[in-house]
Backbone as a chain_set.jsonl record, in Angstrom:
{"seq": "MIRLTDYIAPFSQSRLAPWADLTPWALVSQAPAIVRQLLAELPADEYGIEDEVAIHRTATVEPGALLKGPLIIGAHCFIANGSLLRGGCWLDAHCIIGPGAELKTSFMFSASKLAHFNFVGDSVLGQGINLEAGSIVANYRNERDDKEVQVRVGNVLQRTGCDKFGALLGDQCRIGANAVLAPGAVLKPDSVIGRGQVFDAEACE", "coords": {"N": [[43.405, -40.744, 6.198], [40.811, -43.342, 7.033], [40.139, -45.564, 9.379], [38.511, -48.474, 10.29], [38.723, -49.724, 12.625], [39.519, -47.566, 14.415], [37.192, -46.218, 15.122], [35.617, -48.291, 15.863], [35.662, -50.417, 18.446], [35.315, -52.985, 18.963], [35.865, -54.217, 16.429], [38.209, -55.495, 15.379], [38.23, -57.824, 16.783], [35.934, -59.308, 15.881], [33.688, -60.994, 13.769], [34.057, -59.776, 11.31], [36.495, -59.025, 11.176], [38.339, -59.95, 9.12], [37.939, -57.931, 7.324], [38.995, -55.768, 8.065], [40.637, -53.932, 6.916], [39.309, -52.596, 5.048], [37.921, -49.427, 3.571], [35.065, -47.769, 5.376], [33.025, -47.423, 3.024], [33.9, -48.94, 1.37], [33.384, -51.584, 2.419], [30.574, -51.572, 2.881], [29.731, -51.842, 0.238], [30.235, -54.261, -0.579], [28.717, -55.673, 1.194], [26.423, -57.732, 0.698], [27.77, -59.817, -0.574], [29.943, -60.269, 1.734], [27.869, -61.003, 3.715], [26.708, -63.223, 3.104], [29.341, -64.746, 2.806], [29.736, -64.915, 5.715], [27.485, -66.216, 6.577], [27.847, -69.115, 5.689], [29.516, -69.962, 7.293], [28.156, -69.95, 9.714], [27.591, -71.61, 12.931], [25.317, -74.057, 12.808], [23.683, -74.933, 14.941], [23.171, -73.089, 16.549], [21.927, -71.19, 15.203], [18.635, -70.512, 13.489], [18.434, -71.005, 10.022], [17.103, -70.139, 6.796], [16.475, -69.498, 3.647], [18.687, -67.744, 3.088], [18.499, -66.217, 5.618], [19.659, -66.005, 8.648], [18.74, -66.518, 12.01], [19.988, -65.896, 15.571], [19.358, -68.316, 17.742], [18.427, -67.492, 20.27], [17.67, -64.933, 19.832], [14.599, -62.665, 19.147], [12.314, -62.175, 17.006], [9.551, -60.478, 16.073], [6.212, -61.142, 15.012], [5.418, -59.92, 11.699], [7.549, -58.504, 11.188], [9.848, -57.865, 8.393], [12.178, -59.779, 6.791], [14.759, -59.812, 4.659], [17.185, -61.665, 2.673], [20.701, -61.613, 1.857], [21.164, -62.242, 5.348], [22.098, -61.495, 8.69], [21.067, -62.218, 12.018], [22.061, -61.639, 15.143], [22.737, -62.953, 18.553], [20.326, -62.662, 21.284], [18.95, -60.308, 19.89], [16.551, -57.998, 19.225], [13.884, -57.819, 17.23], [11.471, -55.885, 16.032], [8.058, -56.021, 15.31], [6.697, -54.615, 11.929], [9.229, -53.732, 11.198], [11.972, -53.44, 8.838], [14.287, -55.585, 7.122], [17.14, -55.331, 4.948], [18.938, -56.123, 2.145], [21.362, -57.148, 2.325], [22.58, -57.387, 5.684], [24.115, -57.25, 8.529], [23.975, -58.176, 12.223], [25.228, -57.681, 15.223], [25.299, -58.958, 18.576], [22.479, -58.342, 20.756], [21.329, -56.416, 19.824], [18.714, -53.987, 18.498], [15.94, -53.635, 16.655], [13.575, -51.18, 16.176], [9.851, -50.85, 16.01], [8.635, -50.148, 12.764], [11.099, -49.065, 11.685], [13.862, -49.195, 9.168], [16.611, -51.02, 8.166], [18.903, -51.136, 5.91], [21.683, -52.561, 4.129], [23.672, -52.716, 5.736], [26.043, -52.883, 8.773], [25.812, -53.747, 12.041], [26.987, -53.369, 15.338], [27.32, -54.583, 18.421], [24.687, -54.162, 21.033], [23.462, -51.912, 19.555], [21.044, -49.707, 18.888], [18.269, -49.008, 16.822], [15.528, -46.999, 17.297], [12.455, -46.571, 16.648], [10.801, -45.887, 13.49], [13.125, -45.193, 11.808], [15.384, -44.625, 9.394], [18.414, -46.301, 8.078], [20.582, -46.45, 5.914], [23.274, -48.255, 4.11], [25.446, -48.425, 5.913], [27.777, -48.328, 8.734], [27.74, -49.15, 11.788], [28.817, -48.808, 14.995], [29.474, -50.305, 18.44], [26.779, -50.14, 21.083], [25.318, -47.798, 20.179], [22.765, -45.409, 19.887], [19.888, -44.586, 18.154], [17.492, -42.119, 18.133], [13.872, -41.685, 17.951], [12.708, -41.573, 14.713], [15.0, -40.646, 13.639], [17.399, -40.311, 10.917], [19.69, -41.886, 8.569], [20.94, -41.002, 5.849], [21.635, -42.227, 2.577], [22.188, -41.304, -0.171], [22.561, -39.172, -2.478], [20.458, -37.371, -3.323], [20.007, -34.724, -4.422], [21.41, -33.838, -6.286], [23.12, -33.654, -9.494], [25.715, -34.837, -9.727], [26.184, -37.843, -8.17], [28.364, -39.151, -6.327], [29.248, -39.695, -3.415], [30.758, -38.046, -0.936], [33.307, -38.041, 1.636], [34.624, -36.271, 4.61], [37.853, -35.987, 5.836], [39.747, -35.091, 8.317], [40.016, -31.772, 7.408], [39.542, -32.046, 4.687], [37.764, -32.875, 1.7], [36.89, -36.321, 0.72], [36.739, -38.313, -1.966], [34.513, -40.952, -2.645], [33.956, -42.968, -4.626], [31.418, -43.959, -4.669], [28.141, -44.17, -5.04], [26.346, -44.788, -3.301], [26.617, -44.32, -0.083], [26.361, -44.164, 3.498], [26.715, -43.743, 6.523], [29.615, -43.907, 8.898], [29.62, -44.594, 11.967], [31.01, -44.265, 15.323], [31.406, -46.053, 18.193], [29.245, -45.745, 20.689], [27.955, -43.489, 19.877], [25.261, -41.055, 19.771], [22.289, -40.248, 18.332], [19.97, -37.846, 17.763], [16.281, -37.458, 18.224], [14.478, -37.344, 15.264], [16.637, -36.039, 13.665], [18.778, -35.873, 11.136], [21.4, -37.627, 9.381], [23.452, -36.74, 6.475], [24.173, -38.102, 3.537], [27.798, -39.788, 3.666], [28.456, -39.199, 6.385], [30.785, -39.269, 8.65], [31.356, -40.018, 12.228], [32.857, -39.567, 15.193], [33.751, -41.792, 17.833], [31.519, -41.739, 20.604], [30.177, -39.303, 19.587], [27.59, -36.623, 19.607], [24.599, -36.25, 17.785], [22.361, -33.73, 17.965], [18.49, -33.46, 18.563], [16.59, -33.071, 15.99], [18.311, -31.911, 14.254], [20.535, -31.276, 11.456], [23.178, -33.035, 9.84], [25.755, -32.574, 7.944], [28.736, -33.543, 6.454], [29.738, -32.379, 4.058], [28.859, -29.965, 3.886], [30.212, -28.738, 6.174], [32.465, -26.43, 7.57]], "CA": [[42.941, -42.416, 6.224], [39.699, -43.762, 7.931], [40.209, -46.903, 9.69], [37.407, -48.831, 10.953], [38.975, -50.093, 14.191], [39.636, -46.198, 15.039], [35.925, -46.025, 15.528], [34.679, -49.513, 16.483], [36.804, -50.946, 19.035], [35.561, -54.55, 18.929], [36.011, -54.617, 15.068], [39.263, -56.524, 15.161], [38.01, -59.396, 17.294], [34.615, -59.653, 15.276], [33.58, -61.846, 12.602], [34.42, -59.125, 10.337], [38.125, -58.648, 11.121], [38.963, -60.027, 7.99], [37.865, -56.989, 6.191], [39.289, -54.589, 8.747], [41.64, -52.664, 6.182], [38.942, -51.78, 3.885], [37.135, -48.299, 4.049], [33.478, -48.19, 5.518], [32.161, -47.579, 2.047], [33.873, -50.389, 0.51], [32.754, -52.663, 3.318], [29.052, -51.539, 2.67], [29.347, -52.115, -1.125], [30.507, -55.693, -0.529], [27.844, -56.402, 2.329], [25.653, -58.855, 0.444], [28.667, -60.902, -0.543], [30.406, -60.641, 3.014], [27.109, -61.658, 4.591], [26.699, -64.552, 2.692], [30.388, -65.606, 3.365], [29.455, -65.25, 6.849], [26.52, -67.276, 6.798], [28.28, -70.056, 5.334], [30.455, -70.327, 8.352], [27.622, -70.007, 11.1], [27.033, -72.837, 13.573], [23.987, -74.444, 12.492], [23.075, -75.671, 16.478], [22.805, -71.779, 17.132], [21.034, -70.251, 14.224], [17.956, -71.017, 12.405], [18.727, -70.487, 8.771], [16.301, -70.256, 5.941], [16.614, -68.419, 2.682], [19.713, -66.59, 3.5], [18.187, -65.546, 6.719], [20.006, -66.566, 9.807], [18.398, -65.697, 13.234], [20.336, -66.803, 16.239], [18.186, -69.088, 18.419], [18.081, -66.598, 21.549], [16.943, -63.848, 19.248], [13.346, -62.307, 19.074], [11.655, -61.666, 15.603], [8.096, -60.373, 16.167], [5.213, -61.177, 13.49], [5.231, -58.603, 11.137], [8.934, -58.018, 10.531], [10.001, -58.38, 6.92], [13.658, -60.016, 6.64], [15.228, -60.086, 3.301], [18.374, -62.238, 3.004], [21.11, -62.38, 2.833], [20.893, -61.312, 6.592], [22.564, -62.413, 10.244], [20.841, -61.556, 13.278], [22.722, -62.25, 16.408], [22.225, -63.449, 20.0], [19.683, -61.803, 21.866], [18.586, -59.34, 19.259], [14.971, -58.029, 19.09], [13.242, -57.332, 15.791], [10.01, -55.436, 16.279], [6.957, -55.982, 14.323], [7.001, -53.536, 11.183], [10.523, -53.343, 10.661], [12.313, -54.073, 7.296], [15.959, -55.496, 7.069], [17.216, -55.946, 3.493], [20.153, -55.541, 1.264], [22.662, -57.759, 2.867], [22.564, -56.779, 6.846], [24.813, -58.164, 9.836], [23.508, -57.739, 13.424], [25.772, -58.406, 16.293], [24.356, -59.289, 19.638], [21.76, -57.496, 21.549], [21.048, -55.125, 18.856], [17.485, -53.765, 18.418], [15.509, -52.714, 15.514], [12.114, -51.115, 16.669], [8.872, -50.891, 14.999], [8.673, -49.039, 11.421], [12.26, -48.895, 11.359], [14.508, -49.875, 8.038], [18.029, -51.197, 8.07], [19.591, -51.552, 4.647], [22.957, -53.002, 3.592], [24.736, -52.194, 7.036], [26.32, -53.52, 9.71], [25.557, -53.254, 13.378], [27.722, -53.785, 16.366], [26.437, -54.981, 19.775], [23.864, -53.368, 21.733], [23.097, -50.859, 19.197], [19.44, -49.779, 18.638], [17.004, -47.953, 15.928], [14.366, -46.817, 18.292], [11.418, -46.711, 15.926], [10.502, -44.975, 12.506], [14.092, -44.781, 11.466], [16.087, -45.583, 8.311], [19.77, -46.429, 8.027], [21.141, -47.228, 4.732], [24.804, -48.41, 3.696], [26.269, -47.797, 6.71], [28.537, -48.956, 9.617], [27.481, -48.762, 13.095], [29.623, -49.5, 16.08], [28.709, -50.719, 19.637], [26.415, -49.063, 22.09], [24.756, -46.726, 19.318], [21.438, -45.101, 19.645], [19.209, -43.43, 17.082], [16.063, -42.051, 18.587], [12.628, -41.983, 17.218], [12.648, -40.618, 13.591], [16.269, -40.073, 13.052], [17.609, -40.822, 9.462], [20.905, -41.833, 8.165], [20.507, -41.052, 4.473], [22.594, -42.757, 1.943], [22.337, -41.199, -1.559], [22.769, -37.551, -2.896], [19.214, -37.213, -4.545], [19.537, -33.268, -4.518], [22.578, -33.147, -7.268], [23.397, -34.224, -10.374], [26.814, -35.868, -9.397], [25.92, -38.583, -6.995], [29.25, -39.685, -5.628], [29.302, -39.322, -1.976], [32.084, -37.619, -0.317], [33.476, -38.035, 3.084], [35.529, -35.463, 5.217], [39.064, -36.653, 6.227], [40.167, -33.762, 8.651], [39.376, -30.589, 6.491], [39.528, -32.26, 3.048], [36.784, -33.94, 1.312], [37.583, -37.371, -0.169], [35.65, -38.791, -2.858], [34.458, -42.446, -2.246], [33.94, -43.695, -5.691], [30.456, -44.809, -4.493], [26.855, -43.493, -5.117], [25.685, -44.799, -2.051], [27.085, -44.851, 1.455], [25.214, -43.497, 4.472], [27.632, -43.118, 7.741], [30.223, -44.583, 9.725], [29.222, -44.042, 13.71], [31.862, -44.903, 16.224], [31.089, -46.344, 19.191], [28.532, -44.859, 21.542], [27.292, -42.41, 19.141], [23.7, -40.94, 19.972], [21.737, -39.238, 17.346], [18.659, -37.33, 18.662], [15.182, -37.794, 17.417], [13.965, -36.564, 13.856], [17.919, -35.697, 13.378], [19.321, -36.388, 9.609], [22.662, -37.391, 8.813], [23.406, -36.707, 5.189], [25.419, -39.344, 3.086], [29.218, -39.604, 4.016], [28.792, -38.988, 7.699], [31.834, -40.028, 9.786], [31.382, -39.711, 13.233], [34.012, -40.363, 16.052], [33.186, -42.284, 19.06], [30.966, -40.62, 21.76], [29.549, -38.011, 19.358], [26.114, -36.693, 19.781], [23.863, -35.08, 17.183], [20.963, -33.35, 18.619], [17.138, -33.637, 18.091], [16.241, -32.241, 15.045], [19.665, -31.203, 13.524], [21.085, -31.892, 10.196], [24.767, -32.956, 9.763], [26.01, -32.749, 6.215], [29.713, -33.4, 6.197], [29.982, -31.671, 2.799], [28.641, -28.566, 4.088], [31.127, -28.262, 7.237], [33.697, -25.498, 7.249]], "C": [[41.968, -42.809, 7.335], [39.941, -45.088, 8.011], [39.156, -47.242, 10.52], [37.791, -49.109, 12.479], [39.492, -48.691, 14.999], [38.479, -46.185, 15.714], [35.202, -47.083, 16.18], [35.733, -50.365, 17.131], [36.852, -52.476, 19.147], [35.695, -55.129, 17.359], [37.04, -55.759, 14.911], [39.069, -57.897, 15.766], [36.48, -59.735, 16.888], [34.84, -60.336, 14.323], [34.044, -61.204, 11.487], [35.966, -58.417, 10.332], [38.817, -58.928, 10.031], [38.947, -58.933, 6.94], [38.221, -55.584, 7.074], [39.931, -53.271, 8.106], [40.971, -52.167, 5.235], [38.191, -50.323, 4.458], [35.686, -48.716, 4.397], [32.714, -48.34, 4.298], [32.537, -48.714, 1.129], [33.405, -51.606, 1.03], [31.175, -52.799, 3.094], [28.979, -52.009, 1.101], [29.577, -53.498, -1.183], [29.379, -56.154, 0.634], [27.208, -57.603, 1.994], [26.787, -60.22, 0.275], [29.527, -61.471, 0.963], [29.472, -61.181, 3.768], [27.05, -63.018, 4.234], [27.992, -65.578, 2.938], [30.17, -66.266, 4.819], [28.539, -66.321, 7.408], [26.92, -68.608, 6.658], [29.208, -70.575, 6.358], [29.461, -70.178, 9.727], [27.397, -71.334, 11.618], [25.683, -73.241, 13.407], [23.172, -74.676, 13.846], [22.796, -74.098, 16.881], [22.062, -71.016, 16.498], [20.013, -71.137, 13.453], [18.408, -70.335, 10.962], [17.986, -71.019, 7.818], [16.285, -68.958, 4.831], [17.553, -67.369, 2.939], [19.392, -65.997, 4.562], [18.662, -66.555, 7.868], [19.505, -65.66, 11.262], [18.913, -66.651, 14.334], [18.999, -67.176, 17.208], [17.846, -68.378, 19.758], [17.42, -65.137, 21.014], [15.44, -63.786, 19.04], [12.778, -61.828, 17.927], [10.274, -61.767, 16.049], [7.376, -60.647, 15.108], [5.075, -59.893, 12.941], [6.54, -58.088, 10.527], [9.259, -58.69, 9.25], [11.492, -58.46, 7.05], [13.806, -60.557, 5.59], [16.825, -60.532, 3.34], [19.375, -61.351, 1.875], [21.49, -61.262, 4.397], [21.324, -62.437, 7.902], [22.055, -61.848, 11.101], [21.261, -62.413, 14.325], [22.038, -62.529, 17.767], [21.515, -62.226, 20.497], [19.306, -60.451, 21.185], [17.146, -59.169, 19.292], [14.683, -57.372, 17.878], [11.806, -57.116, 15.906], [9.231, -55.606, 14.846], [6.564, -54.518, 13.442], [8.021, -53.055, 10.935], [11.034, -53.978, 9.609], [13.862, -53.924, 7.481], [16.017, -56.076, 5.695], [18.515, -55.458, 3.105], [21.433, -56.143, 1.821], [23.049, -56.771, 4.303], [23.422, -57.996, 7.952], [24.587, -57.412, 11.117], [24.394, -58.526, 14.429], [24.926, -58.635, 17.651], [23.8, -58.21, 20.153], [21.517, -56.015, 20.799], [19.368, -54.972, 18.824], [16.973, -53.039, 17.262], [13.78, -52.595, 16.019], [11.155, -51.217, 15.447], [9.049, -49.568, 14.033], [10.212, -48.466, 11.136], [13.017, -49.757, 10.079], [15.88, -49.662, 8.152], [18.188, -51.898, 6.563], [21.25, -51.609, 4.325], [23.702, -52.317, 4.517], [24.875, -53.235, 7.953], [26.259, -53.001, 11.021], [26.241, -53.899, 14.361], [26.984, -53.92, 17.71], [25.984, -53.962, 20.508], [23.691, -51.752, 20.948], [21.557, -50.691, 18.8], [18.856, -48.692, 17.705], [15.719, -48.287, 16.818], [13.07, -47.109, 17.763], [11.385, -45.587, 14.69], [11.844, -44.385, 11.967], [14.551, -45.362, 9.994], [17.531, -45.005, 8.431], [20.018, -47.185, 6.767], [22.706, -47.145, 4.547], [25.553, -47.898, 4.935], [27.061, -48.88, 7.8], [28.387, -48.58, 11.146], [28.174, -49.322, 14.037], [28.701, -49.819, 17.092], [28.164, -49.531, 20.235], [25.683, -47.735, 21.247], [23.32, -46.618, 19.567], [20.917, -44.165, 18.902], [17.785, -43.448, 17.775], [15.085, -42.003, 17.511], [12.653, -41.083, 15.733], [13.876, -39.848, 13.01], [16.744, -40.913, 11.891], [18.97, -40.766, 9.299], [20.723, -42.212, 6.44], [21.983, -41.732, 3.511], [22.8, -42.282, 0.333], [21.833, -39.431, -1.476], [21.745, -37.438, -3.966], [19.336, -35.758, -5.025], [20.356, -32.834, -5.703], [22.61, -33.947, -8.245], [24.702, -35.601, -10.332], [26.441, -36.665, -8.171], [26.904, -39.115, -6.19], [29.214, -38.956, -4.419], [30.705, -39.097, -1.776], [32.182, -37.665, 1.061], [34.541, -36.824, 3.512], [36.555, -35.991, 6.068], [39.736, -35.575, 6.663], [39.342, -32.592, 8.099], [39.171, -30.666, 5.22], [38.251, -33.209, 3.0], [37.456, -34.936, 0.361], [36.485, -38.07, -0.817], [35.758, -40.421, -2.708], [34.354, -43.402, -3.482], [32.387, -44.102, -5.608], [29.273, -43.676, -4.576], [25.966, -43.655, -4.028], [26.264, -45.167, -0.971], [26.553, -43.671, 2.595], [26.244, -42.939, 5.685], [28.38, -44.258, 8.191], [30.093, -44.062, 11.177], [30.056, -44.74, 14.572], [31.107, -45.269, 17.494], [30.396, -45.622, 20.315], [27.858, -43.609, 21.214], [25.693, -42.116, 19.747], [23.15, -39.954, 18.929], [20.321, -39.012, 17.695], [17.39, -37.673, 17.582], [14.952, -36.793, 16.268], [15.511, -35.914, 13.459], [18.185, -36.441, 11.864], [20.876, -36.37, 9.479], [22.704, -37.65, 7.365], [24.542, -37.931, 4.774], [26.84, -38.816, 3.248], [29.337, -39.218, 5.289], [29.96, -39.848, 8.305], [31.793, -39.386, 11.017], [32.337, -40.597, 14.313], [33.132, -40.68, 17.165], [32.477, -41.316, 20.111], [30.28, -39.437, 21.249], [28.0, -37.942, 19.426], [25.515, -35.638, 18.727], [22.409, -34.889, 17.764], [19.794, -33.56, 18.022], [17.155, -32.516, 17.102], [17.572, -31.519, 14.064], [19.954, -32.107, 12.229], [22.54, -32.003, 10.15], [25.085, -33.287, 8.502], [27.613, -32.365, 6.468], [30.244, -32.532, 5.143], [29.918, -30.326, 3.138], [29.401, -27.997, 5.448], [32.097, -27.494, 6.742], [35.112, -26.162, 7.73]], "O": [[42.296, -42.615, 8.506], [39.986, -45.807, 7.013], [38.812, -46.476, 11.421], [37.105, -48.675, 13.404], [39.843, -48.796, 16.175], [38.569, -46.141, 16.941], [34.279, -46.854, 16.962], [36.584, -50.956, 16.466], [37.859, -53.158, 19.338], [35.635, -56.335, 17.121], [36.741, -56.827, 14.378], [39.622, -58.916, 15.354], [35.852, -60.468, 17.653], [35.978, -60.451, 13.869], [34.475, -61.922, 10.584], [36.391, -57.508, 9.619], [39.859, -58.31, 9.813], [39.665, -58.909, 5.941], [37.756, -54.489, 6.76], [39.866, -52.098, 8.473], [41.523, -51.384, 4.462], [37.94, -50.177, 5.654], [35.134, -49.706, 3.917], [31.823, -49.188, 4.266], [31.791, -49.302, 0.346], [33.063, -52.555, 0.326], [30.588, -53.881, 3.115], [27.956, -52.636, 0.825], [28.922, -54.008, -2.092], [29.402, -57.372, 0.809], [27.301, -58.551, 2.775], [26.679, -61.312, 0.832], [29.717, -62.649, 1.266], [29.915, -61.93, 4.639], [27.332, -63.908, 5.037], [27.893, -66.781, 3.181], [30.294, -67.443, 5.157], [28.729, -67.072, 8.364], [26.413, -69.399, 7.453], [29.658, -71.708, 6.19], [30.028, -70.296, 10.813], [27.025, -72.21, 10.837], [24.86, -72.566, 14.025], [21.947, -74.586, 13.765], [21.957, -74.038, 17.78], [21.471, -70.117, 17.097], [20.309, -72.195, 12.897], [18.703, -69.141, 10.92], [17.986, -72.247, 7.725], [16.126, -67.769, 5.107], [17.205, -66.19, 2.999], [20.046, -64.961, 4.679], [18.181, -67.678, 8.018], [19.801, -64.493, 11.52], [18.597, -67.841, 14.344], [17.964, -66.526, 17.356], [16.846, -68.811, 20.33], [16.77, -64.387, 21.742], [14.92, -64.862, 18.743], [12.818, -60.599, 17.98], [9.774, -62.844, 16.373], [7.943, -60.372, 14.051], [4.686, -58.909, 13.569], [6.585, -57.369, 9.528], [9.002, -59.874, 9.03], [12.124, -57.451, 7.363], [13.236, -61.61, 5.308], [17.639, -59.847, 3.959], [18.862, -60.518, 1.128], [21.88, -60.098, 4.49], [21.044, -63.625, 8.066], [22.476, -60.697, 11.213], [20.961, -63.6, 14.457], [20.842, -62.303, 17.954], [21.873, -61.068, 20.28], [19.345, -59.453, 21.905], [16.466, -60.191, 19.388], [15.297, -56.352, 17.566], [11.005, -58.05, 15.881], [9.633, -55.404, 13.7], [6.209, -53.497, 14.03], [8.027, -51.932, 10.432], [10.604, -55.105, 9.362], [14.541, -52.942, 7.782], [15.296, -56.975, 5.265], [19.097, -54.523, 3.656], [22.498, -55.534, 1.711], [23.636, -55.694, 4.2], [23.287, -59.217, 8.037], [24.902, -56.226, 11.213], [24.362, -59.754, 14.513], [23.721, -58.398, 17.564], [24.399, -57.135, 20.115], [21.549, -54.866, 21.241], [18.751, -55.978, 19.172], [17.466, -51.972, 16.896], [12.984, -53.52, 16.183], [11.445, -51.532, 14.293], [9.425, -48.432, 14.322], [10.402, -47.492, 10.407], [12.764, -50.959, 10.002], [16.405, -48.551, 8.229], [17.683, -52.96, 6.201], [21.912, -50.571, 4.324], [24.372, -51.347, 4.162], [24.157, -54.231, 8.038], [26.627, -51.841, 11.205], [26.145, -55.126, 14.326], [25.991, -53.22, 17.91], [26.656, -52.947, 20.695], [23.765, -50.683, 21.553], [20.952, -51.682, 18.391], [19.054, -47.505, 17.963], [15.115, -49.343, 17.002], [12.441, -47.952, 18.403], [11.897, -44.485, 14.887], [11.839, -43.193, 11.66], [14.109, -46.419, 9.542], [17.877, -43.859, 8.721], [19.706, -48.365, 6.606], [23.328, -46.113, 4.799], [26.267, -46.902, 4.823], [26.939, -50.099, 7.678], [29.027, -47.622, 11.58], [28.192, -50.551, 13.962], [27.481, -49.734, 16.954], [28.591, -48.38, 20.153], [25.567, -46.678, 21.867], [22.629, -47.633, 19.481], [21.347, -43.011, 18.905], [17.087, -44.446, 17.955], [15.372, -42.235, 16.337], [12.608, -39.856, 15.82], [13.9, -38.873, 12.258], [16.512, -42.122, 11.876], [19.583, -39.8, 9.753], [20.466, -43.301, 5.928], [23.152, -41.63, 3.883], [23.587, -42.935, -0.353], [21.088, -38.785, -0.739], [21.979, -37.408, -5.174], [18.752, -35.518, -6.082], [20.185, -31.713, -6.184], [22.144, -35.068, -8.042], [24.656, -36.771, -10.714], [26.404, -36.045, -7.108], [26.449, -39.651, -5.18], [29.155, -37.727, -4.386], [31.634, -39.735, -2.272], [31.2, -37.348, 1.732], [35.311, -36.464, 2.621], [36.155, -36.494, 7.119], [40.362, -34.923, 5.827], [38.136, -32.482, 8.32], [38.731, -29.734, 4.547], [37.825, -33.993, 3.849], [38.282, -34.659, -0.509], [35.438, -38.363, -0.241], [36.819, -41.044, -2.662], [34.665, -44.584, -3.331], [32.021, -44.667, -6.639], [29.446, -42.504, -4.239], [25.02, -42.907, -3.781], [26.474, -46.369, -0.808], [26.428, -42.468, 2.364], [26.519, -41.74, 5.725], [27.999, -45.411, 7.99], [30.577, -42.953, 11.407], [29.849, -45.953, 14.615], [30.088, -44.619, 17.727], [31.104, -44.812, 20.914], [27.32, -42.841, 22.01], [25.036, -43.075, 20.151], [23.691, -38.857, 18.792], [19.561, -39.959, 17.899], [17.522, -38.051, 16.418], [15.215, -35.594, 16.36], [15.31, -34.987, 12.673], [17.724, -37.558, 11.625], [21.532, -35.328, 9.469], [22.108, -38.632, 6.921], [25.42, -38.464, 5.451], [27.115, -37.636, 3.029], [30.467, -38.793, 5.527], [29.903, -41.076, 8.364], [32.158, -38.21, 11.043], [32.529, -41.813, 14.329], [32.083, -40.104, 17.454], [32.937, -40.202, 20.364], [29.812, -38.6, 22.02], [27.263, -38.923, 19.33], [25.818, -34.444, 18.738], [21.553, -35.754, 17.952], [19.887, -33.885, 16.839], [17.581, -31.374, 17.272], [17.418, -30.606, 13.253], [19.679, -33.293, 12.051], [23.166, -30.985, 10.443], [24.652, -34.325, 8.001], [27.919, -31.188, 6.661], [31.282, -31.927, 5.408], [30.785, -29.536, 2.766], [29.182, -26.83, 5.77], [32.609, -27.722, 5.646], [36.17, -25.558, 7.55]]}, "num_chains": 1, "name": "protein.A"}
């Protein structure tokens, strides 16, 4: 059993607490609907909201960033020129999306960073996570006919019923430059993936 609260300490105190009992792949599969529900609950005096995109008034969004709703960008976030956020995303406070980075259908907790030239798809990122330049969280098994993503629970592979799921990254994970996480990665808090490494849970012994 994978419990979000075992990987992300602030989950149960966050706005996502009502969905704490979902698996991470179920959470991201419902991301657009969840973000739309949260949009409806935001205080209008703290956020600028237009076309299903909510930006906290203390956040910085540089010209040239492409923002597609539904989307919530929290307090003191920084969204760089040339970044892309789409597909239903929620960013907690103090998150950074660097230039050339793409975040798709994902939840990011406080102080997590995509440095630059990253792709993160259909994922749940805990607090204080850092993805160095060029690191990728893949979300789709393009290489095989059976597209269903599997995750490893202990020593057992578990089917998710989803064709798209990237990763659950516990608090304070570090992903090195040009590393690749294959779909279905579940990393415990404080995990480190070295530069240039490929992590594929399905291939682990």
